[in-house]
PQR file with spaces between the fields and no chain letter, atoms N, CA, C, O and H, PARSE charges and radii, in Angstrom:
ATOM       1  N    MET     1      24.439    1.345   -3.698 -0.4000 1.5000
ATOM       2  CA   MET     1      23.854    0.871   -2.471 -0.0000 2.0000
ATOM       3  C    MET     1      23.231   -0.498   -2.721  0.5500 1.7000
ATOM       4  O    MET     1      22.713   -0.773   -3.803 -0.5500 1.4000
ATOM       5  N    HIS     2      23.290   -1.336   -1.714 -0.4000 1.5000
ATOM       6  CA   HIS     2      22.695   -2.669   -1.794 -0.0000 2.0000
ATOM       7  C    HIS     2      21.715   -2.825   -0.647  0.5500 1.7000
ATOM       8  O    HIS     2      22.052   -2.537    0.502 -0.5500 1.4000
ATOM       9  H    HIS     2      23.711   -1.113   -0.835  0.4000 1.0000
ATOM      10  N    VAL     3      20.504   -3.278   -0.948 -0.4000 1.5000
ATOM      11  CA   VAL     3      19.477   -3.442    0.080 -0.0000 2.0000
ATOM      12  C    VAL     3      18.879   -4.835   -0.024  0.5500 1.7000
ATOM      13  O    VAL     3      18.571   -5.311   -1.117 -0.5500 1.4000
ATOM      14  H    VAL     3      20.231   -3.511   -1.881  0.4000 1.0000
ATOM      15  N    GLU     4      18.717   -5.483    1.118 -0.4000 1.5000
ATOM      16  CA   GLU     4      18.011   -6.758    1.204 -0.0000 2.0000
ATOM      17  C    GLU     4      16.992   -6.624    2.324  0.5500 1.7000
ATOM      18  O    GLU     4      17.252   -5.958    3.326 -0.5500 1.4000
ATOM      19  H    GLU     4      18.967   -5.097    2.006  0.4000 1.0000
ATOM      20  N    GLU     5      15.838   -7.252    2.159 -0.4000 1.5000
ATOM      21  CA   GLU     5      14.811   -7.201    3.194 -0.0000 2.0000
ATOM      22  C    GLU     5      14.667   -8.568    3.843  0.5500 1.7000
ATOM      23  O    GLU     5      14.706   -9.594    3.164 -0.5500 1.4000
ATOM      24  H    GLU     5      15.627   -7.793    1.345  0.4000 1.0000
ATOM      25  N    PHE     6      14.502   -8.575    5.151 -0.4000 1.5000
ATOM      26  CA   PHE     6      14.320   -9.801    5.916 -0.0000 2.0000
ATOM      27  C    PHE     6      13.146   -9.614    6.867  0.5500 1.7000
ATOM      28  O    PHE     6      12.933   -8.524    7.398 -0.5500 1.4000
ATOM      29  H    PHE     6      14.470   -7.742    5.703  0.4000 1.0000
ATOM      30  N    THR     7      12.393  -10.674    7.076 -0.4000 1.5000
ATOM      31  CA   THR     7      11.326  -10.629    8.072 -0.0000 2.0000
ATOM      32  C    THR     7      11.834  -11.124    9.419  0.5500 1.7000
ATOM      33  O    THR     7      11.200  -10.890   10.447 -0.5500 1.4000
ATOM      34  H    THR     7      12.566  -11.560    6.645  0.4000 1.0000
ATOM      35  N    ASP     8      12.969  -11.803    9.417 -0.4000 1.5000
ATOM      36  CA   ASP     8      13.555  -12.340   10.645 -0.0000 2.0000
ATOM      37  C    ASP     8      14.844  -11.588   10.967  0.5500 1.7000
ATOM      38  O    ASP     8      15.778  -11.577   10.165 -0.5500 1.4000
ATOM      39  H    ASP     8      13.484  -11.993    8.582  0.4000 1.0000
ATOM      40  N    ILE     9      14.893  -10.966   12.130 -0.4000 1.5000
ATOM      41  CA   ILE     9      16.060  -10.165   12.529 -0.0000 2.0000
ATOM      42  C    ILE     9      17.326  -11.012   12.601  0.5500 1.7000
ATOM      43  O    ILE     9      18.413  -10.520   12.297 -0.5500 1.4000
ATOM      44  H    ILE     9      14.134  -10.975   12.782  0.4000 1.0000
ATOM      45  N    ILE    10      17.205  -12.260   12.995 -0.4000 1.5000
ATOM      46  CA   ILE    10      18.367  -13.139   13.109 -0.0000 2.0000
ATOM      47  C    ILE    10      18.985  -13.377   11.726  0.5500 1.7000
ATOM      48  O    ILE    10      20.206  -13.345   11.572 -0.5500 1.4000
ATOM      49  H    ILE    10      16.322  -12.660   13.242  0.4000 1.0000
ATOM      50  N    GLU    11      18.139  -13.614   10.731 -0.4000 1.5000
ATOM      51  CA   GLU    11      18.640  -13.794    9.366 -0.0000 2.0000
ATOM      52  C    GLU    11      19.317  -12.520    8.870  0.5500 1.7000
ATOM      53  O    GLU    11      20.355  -12.583    8.211 -0.5500 1.4000
ATOM      54  H    GLU    11      17.148  -13.640   10.856  0.4000 1.0000
ATOM      55  N    ALA    12      18.739  -11.380    9.181 -0.4000 1.5000
ATOM      56  CA   ALA    12      19.310  -10.099    8.748 -0.0000 2.0000
ATOM      57  C    ALA    12      20.689   -9.874    9.364  0.5500 1.7000
ATOM      58  O    ALA    12      21.613   -9.443    8.676 -0.5500 1.4000
ATOM      59  H    ALA    12      17.896  -11.329    9.715  0.4000 1.0000
ATOM      60  N    ILE    13      20.827  -10.162   10.642 -0.4000 1.5000
ATOM      61  CA   ILE    13      22.116   -9.983   11.318 -0.0000 2.0000
ATOM      62  C    ILE    13      23.150  -10.951   10.763  0.5500 1.7000
ATOM      63  O    ILE    13      24.307  -10.581   10.567 -0.5500 1.4000
ATOM      64  H    ILE    13      20.076  -10.513   11.201  0.4000 1.0000
ATOM      65  N    SER    14      22.737  -12.194   10.506 -0.4000 1.5000
ATOM      66  CA   SER    14      23.662  -13.181    9.928 -0.0000 2.0000
ATOM      67  C    SER    14      24.161  -12.723    8.561  0.5500 1.7000
ATOM      68  O    SER    14      25.349  -12.838    8.256 -0.5500 1.4000
ATOM      69  H    SER    14      21.797  -12.495   10.665  0.4000 1.0000
ATOM      70  N    ARG    15      23.256  -12.206    7.745 -0.4000 1.5000
ATOM      71  CA   ARG    15      23.633  -11.732    6.409 -0.0000 2.0000
ATOM      72  C    ARG    15      24.572  -10.528    6.500  0.5500 1.7000
ATOM      73  O    ARG    15      25.543  -10.430    5.750 -0.5500 1.4000
ATOM      74  H    ARG    15      22.291  -12.112    7.993  0.4000 1.0000
ATOM      75  N    GLU    16      24.274   -9.617    7.423 -0.4000 1.5000
ATOM      76  CA   GLU    16      25.131   -8.442    7.602 -0.0000 2.0000
ATOM      77  C    GLU    16      26.545   -8.861    8.005  0.5500 1.7000
ATOM      78  O    GLU    16      27.524   -8.327    7.485 -0.5500 1.4000
ATOM      79  H    GLU    16      23.486   -9.696    8.033  0.4000 1.0000
ATOM      80  N    LYS    17      26.650   -9.811    8.924 -0.4000 1.5000
ATOM      81  CA   LYS    17      27.966  -10.294    9.349 -0.0000 2.0000
ATOM      82  C    LYS    17      28.692  -10.974    8.194  0.5500 1.7000
ATOM      83  O    LYS    17      29.907  -10.840    8.051 -0.5500 1.4000
ATOM      84  H    LYS    17      25.854  -10.245    9.346  0.4000 1.0000
ATOM      85  N    GLN    18      27.942  -11.704    7.370 -0.4000 1.5000
ATOM      86  CA   GLN    18      28.549  -12.369    6.217 -0.0000 2.0000
ATOM      87  C    GLN    18      29.157  -11.332    5.275  0.5500 1.7000
ATOM      88  O    GLN    18      30.316  -11.456    4.879 -0.5500 1.4000
ATOM      89  H    GLN    18      26.954  -11.813    7.485  0.4000 1.0000
ATOM      90  N    ILE    19      28.390  -10.328    4.921 -0.4000 1.5000
ATOM      91  CA   ILE    19      28.861   -9.317    3.971 -0.0000 2.0000
ATOM      92  C    ILE    19      30.008   -8.499    4.556  0.5500 1.7000
ATOM      93  O    ILE    19      30.927   -8.127    3.827 -0.5500 1.4000
ATOM      94  H    ILE    19      27.449  -10.228    5.243  0.4000 1.0000
ATOM      95  N    LYS    20      29.973   -8.214    5.849 -0.4000 1.5000
ATOM      96  CA   LYS    20      31.070   -7.467    6.483 -0.0000 2.0000
ATOM      97  C    LYS    20      32.395   -8.203    6.360  0.5500 1.7000
ATOM      98  O    LYS    20      33.452   -7.573    6.344 -0.5500 1.4000
ATOM      99  H    LYS    20      29.227   -8.517    6.441  0.4000 1.0000
ATOM     100  N    GLY    21      32.352   -9.524    6.274 -0.4000 1.5000
ATOM     101  CA   GLY    21      33.573  -10.312    6.156 -0.0000 2.0000
ATOM     102  C    GLY    21      34.087  -10.447    4.731  0.5500 1.7000
ATOM     103  O    GLY    21      35.153  -11.024    4.514 -0.5500 1.4000
ATOM     104  H    GLY    21      31.493  -10.035    6.287  0.4000 1.0000
ATOM     105  N    TRP    22      33.361   -9.934    3.772 -0.4000 1.5000
ATOM     106  CA   TRP    22      33.763  -10.051    2.378 -0.0000 2.0000
ATOM     107  C    TRP    22      34.897   -9.092    2.039  0.5500 1.7000
ATOM     108  O    TRP    22      35.139   -8.105    2.733 -0.5500 1.4000
ATOM     109  H    TRP    22      32.495   -9.466    3.948  0.4000 1.0000
ATOM     110  N    SER    23      35.580   -9.418    0.951 -0.4000 1.5000
ATOM     111  CA   SER    23      36.619   -8.526    0.429 -0.0000 2.0000
ATOM     112  C    SER    23      35.954   -7.286   -0.173  0.5500 1.7000
ATOM     113  O    SER    23      34.755   -7.279   -0.450 -0.5500 1.4000
ATOM     114  H    SER    23      35.384  -10.220    0.387  0.4000 1.0000
ATOM     115  N    GLY    24      36.751   -6.249   -0.366 -0.4000 1.5000
ATOM     116  CA   GLY    24      36.245   -5.032   -0.987 -0.0000 2.0000
ATOM     117  C    GLY    24      35.709   -5.277   -2.387  0.5500 1.7000
ATOM     118  O    GLY    24      34.715   -4.672   -2.792 -0.5500 1.4000
ATOM     119  H    GLY    24      37.725   -6.254   -0.141  0.4000 1.0000
ATOM     120  N    ARG    25      36.363   -6.159   -3.124 -0.4000 1.5000
ATOM     121  CA   ARG    25      35.917   -6.462   -4.496 -0.0000 2.0000
ATOM     122  C    ARG    25      34.533   -7.108   -4.496  0.5500 1.7000
ATOM     123  O    ARG    25      33.701   -6.799   -5.348 -0.5500 1.4000
ATOM     124  H    ARG    25      37.169   -6.650   -2.795  0.4000 1.0000
ATOM     125  N    LYS    26      34.289   -8.006   -3.539 -0.4000 1.5000
ATOM     126  CA   LYS    26      32.976   -8.645   -3.465 -0.0000 2.0000
ATOM     127  C    LYS    26      31.907   -7.631   -3.071  0.5500 1.7000
ATOM     128  O    LYS    26      30.798   -7.655   -3.605 -0.5500 1.4000
ATOM     129  H    LYS    26      34.965   -8.257   -2.847  0.4000 1.0000
ATOM     130  N    LYS    27      32.237   -6.742   -2.139 -0.4000 1.5000
ATOM     131  CA   LYS    27      31.281   -5.716   -1.726 -0.0000 2.0000
ATOM     132  C    LYS    27      30.956   -4.794   -2.894  0.5500 1.7000
ATOM     133  O    LYS    27      29.797   -4.428   -3.092 -0.5500 1.4000
ATOM     134  H    LYS    27      33.138   -6.723   -1.705  0.4000 1.0000
ATOM     135  N    GLU    28      31.972   -4.415   -3.671 -0.4000 1.5000
ATOM     136  CA   GLU    28      31.750   -3.560   -4.838 -0.0000 2.0000
ATOM     137  C    GLU    28      30.858   -4.262   -5.858  0.5500 1.7000
ATOM     138  O    GLU    28      29.987   -3.633   -6.458 -0.5500 1.4000
ATOM     139  H    GLU    28      32.913   -4.712   -3.510  0.4000 1.0000
ATOM     140  N    ALA    29      31.069   -5.556   -6.054 -0.4000 1.5000
ATOM     141  CA   ALA    29      30.271   -6.313   -7.022 -0.0000 2.0000
ATOM     142  C    ALA    29      28.804   -6.374   -6.600  0.5500 1.7000
ATOM     143  O    ALA    29      27.913   -6.199   -7.431 -0.5500 1.4000
ATOM     144  H    ALA    29      31.777   -6.068   -5.566  0.4000 1.0000
ATOM     145  N    ILE    30      28.550   -6.620   -5.316 -0.4000 1.5000
ATOM     146  CA   ILE    30      27.150   -6.711   -4.877 -0.0000 2.0000
ATOM     147  C    ILE    30      26.472   -5.345   -4.911  0.5500 1.7000
ATOM     148  O    ILE    30      25.288   -5.254   -5.238 -0.5500 1.4000
ATOM     149  H    ILE    30      29.274   -6.763   -4.641  0.4000 1.0000
ATOM     150  N    ILE    31      27.202   -4.285   -4.581 -0.4000 1.5000
ATOM     151  CA   ILE    31      26.639   -2.931   -4.644 -0.0000 2.0000
ATOM     152  C    ILE    31      26.286   -2.572   -6.085  0.5500 1.7000
ATOM     153  O    ILE    31      25.264   -1.936   -6.340 -0.5500 1.4000
ATOM     154  H    ILE    31      28.163   -4.359   -4.315  0.4000 1.0000
ATOM     155  N    ALA    32      27.136   -2.983   -7.026 -0.4000 1.5000
ATOM     156  CA   ALA    32      26.901   -2.703   -8.444 -0.0000 2.0000
ATOM     157  C    ALA    32      25.851   -3.632   -9.054  0.5500 1.7000
ATOM     158  O    ALA    32      25.415   -3.419  -10.185 -0.5500 1.4000
ATOM     159  H    ALA    32      27.967   -3.500   -6.819  0.4000 1.0000
ATOM     160  N    GLY    33      25.444   -4.663   -8.303 -0.4000 1.5000
ATOM     161  CA   GLY    33      24.488   -5.633   -8.837 -0.0000 2.0000
ATOM     162  C    GLY    33      25.121   -6.581   -9.833  0.5500 1.7000
ATOM     163  O    GLY    33      24.419   -7.201  -10.632 -0.5500 1.4000
ATOM     164  H    GLY    33      25.798   -4.836   -7.384  0.4000 1.0000
ATOM     165  N    ASP    34      26.437   -6.703   -9.795 -0.4000 1.5000
ATOM     166  CA   ASP    34      27.186   -7.558  -10.719 -0.0000 2.0000
ATOM     167  C    ASP    34      27.326   -8.960  -10.114  0.5500 1.7000
ATOM     168  O    ASP    34      28.384   -9.330   -9.604 -0.5500 1.4000
ATOM     169  H    ASP    34      27.007   -6.200   -9.145  0.4000 1.0000
ATOM     170  N    TYR    35      26.242   -9.724  -10.185 -0.4000 1.5000
ATOM     171  CA   TYR    35      26.223  -11.041   -9.550 -0.0000 2.0000
ATOM     172  C    TYR    35      27.100  -12.056  -10.277  0.5500 1.7000
ATOM     173  O    TYR    35      27.575  -13.014   -9.666 -0.5500 1.4000
ATOM     174  H    TYR    35      25.383   -9.424  -10.600  0.4000 1.0000
ATOM     175  N    GLU    36      27.319  -11.852  -11.577 -0.4000 1.5000
ATOM     176  CA   GLU    36      28.230  -12.737  -12.311 -0.0000 2.0000
ATOM     177  C    GLU    36      29.650  -12.594  -11.768  0.5500 1.7000
ATOM     178  O    GLU    36      30.340  -13.595  -11.577 -0.5500 1.4000
ATOM     179  H    GLU    36      26.933  -11.074  -12.073  0.4000 1.0000
ATOM     180  N    GLU    37      30.089  -11.373  -11.519 -0.4000 1.5000
ATOM     181  CA   GLU    37      31.421  -11.130  -10.954 -0.0000 2.0000
ATOM     182  C    GLU    37      31.483  -11.639   -9.515  0.5500 1.7000
ATOM     183  O    GLU    37      32.499  -12.188   -9.088 -0.5500 1.4000
ATOM     184  H    GLU    37      29.528  -10.559  -11.674  0.4000 1.0000
ATOM     185  N    LEU    38      30.414  -11.458   -8.786 -0.4000 1.5000
ATOM     186  CA   LEU    38      30.364  -11.869   -7.378 -0.0000 2.0000
ATOM     187  C    LEU    38      30.635  -13.362   -7.222  0.5500 1.7000
ATOM     188  O    LEU    38      31.399  -13.762   -6.344 -0.5500 1.4000
ATOM     189  H    LEU    38      29.589  -11.012   -9.133  0.4000 1.0000
ATOM     190  N    VAL    39      30.021  -14.183   -8.058 -0.4000 1.5000
ATOM     191  CA   VAL    39      30.221  -15.631   -7.924 -0.0000 2.0000
ATOM     192  C    VAL    39      31.596  -16.076   -8.412  0.5500 1.7000
ATOM     193  O    VAL    39      32.044  -17.168   -8.064 -0.5500 1.4000
ATOM     194  H    VAL    39      29.400  -13.858   -8.772  0.4000 1.0000
ATOM     195  N    LYS    40      32.269  -15.258   -9.206 -0.4000 1.5000
ATOM     196  CA   LYS    40      33.616  -15.595   -9.683 -0.0000 2.0000
ATOM     197  C    LYS    40      34.678  -15.364   -8.614  0.5500 1.7000
ATOM     198  O    LYS    40      35.728  -16.005   -8.627 -0.5500 1.4000
ATOM     199  H    LYS    40      31.904  -14.371   -9.489  0.4000 1.0000
ATOM     200  N    LEU    41      34.403  -14.453   -7.695 -0.4000 1.5000
ATOM     201  CA   LEU    41      35.391  -14.101   -6.676 -0.0000 2.0000
ATOM     202  C    LEU    41      35.496  -15.212   -5.634  0.5500 1.7000
ATOM     203  O    LEU    41      34.513  -15.896   -5.352 -0.5500 1.4000
ATOM     204  H    LEU    41      33.550  -13.932   -7.685  0.4000 1.0000
ATOM     205  N    PRO    42      36.677  -15.390   -5.067 -0.5600 1.5000
ATOM     206  CA   PRO    42      36.890  -16.492   -4.122  0.2800 2.0000
ATOM     207  C    PRO    42      36.099  -16.319   -2.828  0.5500 1.7000
ATOM     208  O    PRO    42      35.731  -15.211   -2.437 -0.5500 1.4000
ATOM     209  N    PHE    43      35.853  -17.457   -2.183 -0.4000 1.5000
ATOM     210  CA   PHE    43      35.213  -17.435   -0.868 -0.0000 2.0000
ATOM     211  C    PHE    43      36.158  -16.791    0.126  0.5500 1.7000
ATOM     212  O    PHE    43      37.373  -16.973    0.042 -0.5500 1.4000
ATOM     213  H    PHE    43      36.152  -18.357   -2.501  0.4000 1.0000
ATOM     214  N    ASP    44      35.614  -16.052    1.051 -0.4000 1.5000
ATOM     215  CA   ASP    44      36.413  -15.440    2.108 -0.0000 2.0000
ATOM     216  C    ASP    44      36.452  -16.367    3.314  0.5500 1.7000
ATOM     217  O    ASP    44      35.521  -17.139    3.544 -0.5500 1.4000
ATOM     218  H    ASP    44      34.628  -15.905    1.119  0.4000 1.0000
ATOM     219  N    LYS    45      37.523  -16.289    4.075 -0.4000 1.5000
ATOM     220  CA   LYS    45      37.663  -17.129    5.262 -0.0000 2.0000
ATOM     221  C    LYS    45      36.535  -16.885    6.250  0.5500 1.7000
ATOM     222  O    LYS    45      36.034  -17.830    6.859 -0.5500 1.4000
ATOM     223  H    LYS    45      38.279  -15.662    3.888  0.4000 1.0000
ATOM     224  N    LEU    46      36.128  -15.635    6.418 -0.4000 1.5000
ATOM     225  CA   LEU    46      35.086  -15.310    7.380 -0.0000 2.0000
ATOM     226  C    LEU    46      33.742  -15.903    6.979  0.5500 1.7000
ATOM     227  O    LEU    46      32.910  -16.186    7.841 -0.5500 1.4000
ATOM     228  H    LEU    46      36.535  -14.867    5.923  0.4000 1.0000
ATOM     229  N    ARG    47      33.525  -16.092    5.698 -0.4000 1.5000
ATOM     230  CA   ARG    47      32.250  -16.633    5.245 -0.0000 2.0000
ATOM     231  C    ARG    47      31.981  -17.984    5.889  0.5500 1.7000
ATOM     232  O    ARG    47      30.860  -18.251    6.322 -0.5500 1.4000
ATOM     233  H    ARG    47      34.202  -15.863    4.999  0.4000 1.0000
ATOM     234  N    VAL    48      32.984  -18.827    5.956 -0.4000 1.5000
ATOM     235  CA   VAL    48      32.832  -20.128    6.588 -0.0000 2.0000
ATOM     236  C    VAL    48      32.486  -19.945    8.060  0.5500 1.7000
ATOM     237  O    VAL    48      31.621  -20.644    8.588 -0.5500 1.4000
ATOM     238  H    VAL    48      33.894  -18.609    5.604  0.4000 1.0000
ATOM     239  N    THR    49      33.148  -19.020    8.716 -0.4000 1.5000
ATOM     240  CA   THR    49      32.887  -18.746   10.126 -0.0000 2.0000
ATOM     241  C    THR    49      31.458  -18.265   10.328  0.5500 1.7000
ATOM     242  O    THR    49      30.788  -18.692   11.269 -0.5500 1.4000
ATOM     243  H    THR    49      33.850  -18.451    8.287  0.4000 1.0000
ATOM     244  N    VAL    50      30.990  -17.393    9.465 -0.4000 1.5000
ATOM     245  CA   VAL    50      29.640  -16.856    9.608 -0.0000 2.0000
ATOM     246  C    VAL    50      28.609  -17.962    9.486  0.5500 1.7000
ATOM     247  O    VAL    50      27.655  -18.006   10.263 -0.5500 1.4000
ATOM     248  H    VAL    50      31.534  -17.047    8.700  0.4000 1.0000
ATOM     249  N    PHE    51      28.784  -18.848    8.530 -0.4000 1.5000
ATOM     250  CA   PHE    51      27.811  -19.906    8.353 -0.0000 2.0000
ATOM     251  C    PHE    51      27.857  -20.946    9.461  0.5500 1.7000
ATOM     252  O    PHE    51      26.862  -21.627    9.708 -0.5500 1.4000
ATOM     253  H    PHE    51      29.559  -18.812    7.899  0.4000 1.0000
ATOM     254  N    THR    52      28.988  -21.080   10.129 -0.4000 1.5000
ATOM     255  CA   THR    52      29.061  -22.053   11.208 -0.0000 2.0000
ATOM     256  C    THR    52      28.702  -21.435   12.551  0.5500 1.7000
ATOM     257  O    THR    52      28.494  -22.160   13.524 -0.5500 1.4000
ATOM     258  H    THR    52      29.797  -20.527    9.929  0.4000 1.0000
ATOM     259  N    HIS    53      28.624  -20.107   12.624 -0.4000 1.5000
ATOM     260  CA   HIS    53      28.268  -19.415   13.868 -0.0000 2.0000
ATOM     261  C    HIS    53      26.765  -19.208   13.899  0.5500 1.7000
ATOM     262  O    HIS    53      26.204  -18.549   13.023 -0.5500 1.4000
ATOM     263  H    HIS    53      28.792  -19.518   11.834  0.4000 1.0000
ATOM     264  N    ARG    54      26.125  -19.763   14.891 -0.4000 1.5000
ATOM     265  CA   ARG    54      24.671  -19.622   15.008 -0.0000 2.0000
ATOM     266  C    ARG    54      24.351  -18.316   15.736  0.5500 1.7000
ATOM     267  O    ARG    54      24.770  -18.096   16.872 -0.5500 1.4000
ATOM     268  H    ARG    54      26.581  -20.298   15.602  0.4000 1.0000
ATOM     269  N    VAL    55      23.611  -17.476   15.063 -0.4000 1.5000
ATOM     270  CA   VAL    55      23.187  -16.223   15.676 -0.0000 2.0000
ATOM     271  C    VAL    55      21.839  -16.468   16.348  0.5500 1.7000
ATOM     272  O    VAL    55      20.904  -16.964   15.719 -0.5500 1.4000
ATOM     273  H    VAL    55      23.270  -17.655   14.140  0.4000 1.0000
ATOM     274  N    THR    56      21.749  -16.122   17.604 -0.4000 1.5000
ATOM     275  CA   THR    56      20.497  -16.242   18.347 -0.0000 2.0000
ATOM     276  C    THR    56      20.080  -14.856   18.824  0.5500 1.7000
ATOM     277  O    THR    56      20.838  -13.894   18.702 -0.5500 1.4000
ATOM     278  H    THR    56      22.509  -15.719   18.115  0.4000 1.0000
ATOM     279  N    LYS    57      18.888  -14.762   19.361 -0.4000 1.5000
ATOM     280  CA   LYS    57      18.443  -13.470   19.887 -0.0000 2.0000
ATOM     281  C    LYS    57      19.387  -12.993   20.979  0.5500 1.7000
ATOM     282  O    LYS    57      19.640  -11.795   21.105 -0.5500 1.4000
ATOM     283  H    LYS    57      18.271  -15.543   19.460  0.4000 1.0000
ATOM     284  N    LYS    58      19.911  -13.930   21.772 -0.4000 1.5000
ATOM     285  CA   LYS    58      20.815  -13.550   22.857 -0.0000 2.0000
ATOM     286  C    LYS    58      22.131  -13.007   22.301  0.5500 1.7000
ATOM     287  O    LYS    58      22.596  -11.956   22.742 -0.5500 1.4000
ATOM     288  H    LYS    58      19.705  -14.903   21.669  0.4000 1.0000
ATOM     289  N    THR    59      22.745  -13.718   21.324 -0.4000 1.5000
ATOM     290  CA   THR    59      24.022  -13.256   20.779 -0.0000 2.0000
ATOM     291  C    THR    59      23.849  -11.998   19.934  0.5500 1.7000
ATOM     292  O    THR    59      24.805  -11.251   19.731 -0.5500 1.4000
ATOM     293  H    THR    59      22.366  -14.572   20.965  0.4000 1.0000
ATOM     294  N    ALA    60      22.640  -11.762   19.444 -0.4000 1.5000
ATOM     295  CA   ALA    60      22.371  -10.558   18.659 -0.0000 2.0000
ATOM     296  C    ALA    60      22.043   -9.366   19.555  0.5500 1.7000
ATOM     297  O    ALA    60      21.845   -8.253   19.068 -0.5500 1.4000
ATOM     298  H    ALA    60      21.863  -12.369   19.608  0.4000 1.0000
ATOM     299  N    GLY    61      21.988   -9.606   20.874 -0.4000 1.5000
ATOM     300  CA   GLY    61      21.702   -8.528   21.811 -0.0000 2.0000
ATOM     301  C    GLY    61      20.232   -8.160   21.881  0.5500 1.7000
ATOM     302  O    GLY    61      19.885   -7.038   22.249 -0.5500 1.4000
ATOM     303  H    GLY    61      22.149  -10.510   21.270  0.4000 1.0000
ATOM     304  N    LEU    62      19.362   -9.110   21.528 -0.4000 1.5000
ATOM     305  CA   LEU    62      17.927   -8.829   21.515 -0.0000 2.0000
ATOM     306  C    LEU    62      17.213   -9.355   22.752  0.5500 1.7000
ATOM     307  O    LEU    62      15.992   -9.236   22.852 -0.5500 1.4000
ATOM     308  H    LEU    62      19.645  -10.021   21.229  0.4000 1.0000
ATOM     309  N    GLU    63      17.940   -9.927   23.682 -0.4000 1.5000
ATOM     310  CA   GLU    63      17.336  -10.421   24.932 -0.0000 2.0000
ATOM     311  C    GLU    63      17.848   -9.630   26.095  0.5500 1.7000
ATOM     312  O    GLU    63      17.462   -9.888   27.235 -0.5500 1.4000
ATOM     313  H    GLU    63      18.932  -10.023   23.601  0.4000 1.0000
C-alpha cells in the first residue's frame, strides 16, 4: 500500500490522477517503496497531461 498526505484537496486529486495514469510497473514500484526503480521507468503519456491540466474546485466536483 502507498499513502501520501495532503492538506490541499486539489493537490491530492492531481496526485491521484497522476498515479492512475502510470504503468503497472510504476505503481508496483511506488507501492513497494522502490523509488530507485520508479525513477528508472519511463514517463507515461498521461503524466504530461496531468501536469498540464489544472484541477480546480469546480473540476474536482467540490463546488
